[in-house]
N, C-alpha and C positions, 0 to 999 in steps of 0.2 A: 503494501498499499504507499501511496506516496506521502511521506514523512510531513510535506507540510499540510497538506488534505487531512491527515491524520491530527496536528496538535490544533488545527482550525477544530475540528471536529468535538477534539477532548474537551477544547475550552468552550463550545456551545456547551455541551453536555453539564459541565459543571459552573456554568454560570447561568443554566435553564434556571425557572421558578419550576418547573414541575415536569422533567422528563416523562418518556417512556422509550421501553425497547420491546419491538414485536419481533420478532423469530416464526424463520420458516422453516421449512424441512433443508432446507440448505445446511443449518447448524447442526443436524445428524449428518447430513452427507462430509463434511467436513471436519466430523467430530470432534466440533467445539462448543460441548455442552459444560466444558469447566471453564472455559476464556468465559461465557456468556453469563455463567453463575460469580464468576468473578467480578468483574464489572456491574453487575448489578448492586452488586453488595459496596460496592467502594460507589456508589451512585446513588443508593439507595433509592432505583430507582423501577418502578413495576413492569412486569415482563408480562406481554399477552401475548399467544402463539396463533399459529394456523393450525387448523385441523390437524392436518398431516406433523405440526411439531412438539406436539401435546408431548409433554413428559422432559424435553430439550432443558427444562428447568424443574429440578425437584420440589415436588407440587405442597412440601415443606416448609420452602422456604417464604420468608415473609412477602420480599418481591414478586413472587408465584400470582399471577391471574390469571389461572388458564379456563378453560371452556368456554371459546368465543361468542358461544348463542349467550350466556347471563349479561344481563345489562350492565353490570360493572364493569364488564370490559371496554363496553360502547364508553361509559363515563371515563374511566383510563385514558382512552386516547382521544377522546376530543377535549378535555380538556389541559390537554399535555400543551407546552408551547415548542416543544423540541419532543420528533419522536427520532430514533435509533431504528433503521430496519434493516434486517439482517437476513439472507439467504431467503427472499422472499419473492415470490411475482406479483408480488401485489394484487390477488385474481380473485375469483367470486371467494372463496374459503377468508377470503382479508377484505371483503367487503372495497374490493379497489380501491384501500386509501381516501372513500368520499364521505362526505357528512351525510347524516349523523353518526355514522359508527366510528367517524373519525373529526379531528377539528374541522371546519370553515375554510377554505381555500386562503391562503394570504396571512392566517392565524397561528401555523404551525410550522416553523422550519425542520426539514429532513434531511436530515443523515440516511445515504444507504450503502449497507454494501453488498457488493453482487460480485461474483467470478466472470460473470456473462455483461457484457460491456452494453446488449441489447434492451437487458430487462433497468439498466439503473432512469430511475424518471421515468416508465412507466405507468399509469394511470393516475400514478400522485407526484408532483414536480417535486424533485430536488435540490435540494440548496447549500451540500454536499454530498459527492458520489464517488463511492472507493470502488475504485474495480482491485477485487483482490478474493484471495481466500478468505473465509470466512474466521477459521480458525485463526489464521495470520494477524487478520487486521482489528480481531475483538482483543487480542494479546498486546498491540501495539496500543489501542486505544484505551485500554487496560491500566500500560504503562504510562502513558502519556496521562490520562486521570492522577494515579497516585505521583505523579511528577509535579502536578499542579498543586495538588493536597486535596482535601474533603471539600464539598463544595460549601462556601459559608451556608448554608439553611439546609442541612443534609436533617436536624432533627427535624425539621418542619416535614421533609419528604417522611422523614421514618411515621409520624403521626399520622400521614397521610394513606400512608400503608397499612398502618393499622388499621385505620377508618374504612379503609379500602378491601381489605381481608376480612374484616364484622360481617361486611355488607356480602361478600363473596360467602363466607359461610350460614347466613342466611338464605340465600337465593338458593345454594346447593340442599340445605338443609329441606326444602320444599321439594326439587327433585329427589331426595332421595326416600320422601317417605315412603311413597306403593313400592317400595323396593322390599321394606322393613315386612310387608304383609305375605302373610300365607296362604291367604284365600284366592278362590279359584273367580276369572281367570287370574292365571301367574300373568304377573307382569316380565313384557322381553328382559329386561335388566334384571331380574331379579335371580334368574341363573346363574350369570358371572359376578353378579354381585356377592353371592355366598359362596362360589369358588375362590373370590379375591380370597374373602377372609380367612381362607384357611392354606392358599399359596404363599411361598417365598416374595419378599418385599420386591424386590429383583424380575419378578416373573414378566415375560412379556408377553400380552395379552393384543391379538389380532381379530378385530370383530369387523364382517360385512355391514353395510351400510343397511340392509334388508331393502331396499328399495325392490325387487318383484313382488316382496308380499303387499304391495301397498297396492 
């Protein structure tokens, strides 16, 4: 990644009122999960993901705001003044980078990392485009952020994270309620929820969307 652009992006993220990181499946392909977690924690920045990138950040971390269909995801993305997008095509499962799922045009500076130049700035205009491998770029950004020092408003950011996580927990609880029922008919997600409770934490789950049954 261009070191000048990395420095510019790092300063934008540190100086932001409220940044957000949005991860796509490119994070997985690059093996950049540790770098993503490091940067998010340095910045105290919430991390949303595309459907394909869920789990790129451990969901027990304060910074993780998973499950893109929950309303809190839209709130996190649309309220950010600086967005870092990494390894994402910014397509349908990213709401194309458009309002109301994201901030209105002109109100959110955008940094995008991708190893394919053709994907930079597609659907969502970018302020800083980093043509680079996700792992390399995230590592360079984290190093630059560390050099700049903690964001001046880091404690404010942490308070915001705590509020969003509480909101996420409440929204998730509504979805989980039918999963606890042993009645008939069985909720489709009831079986994997029971299976998950007895499987190791690092188990990889693969699900089909079930569209053929609709």
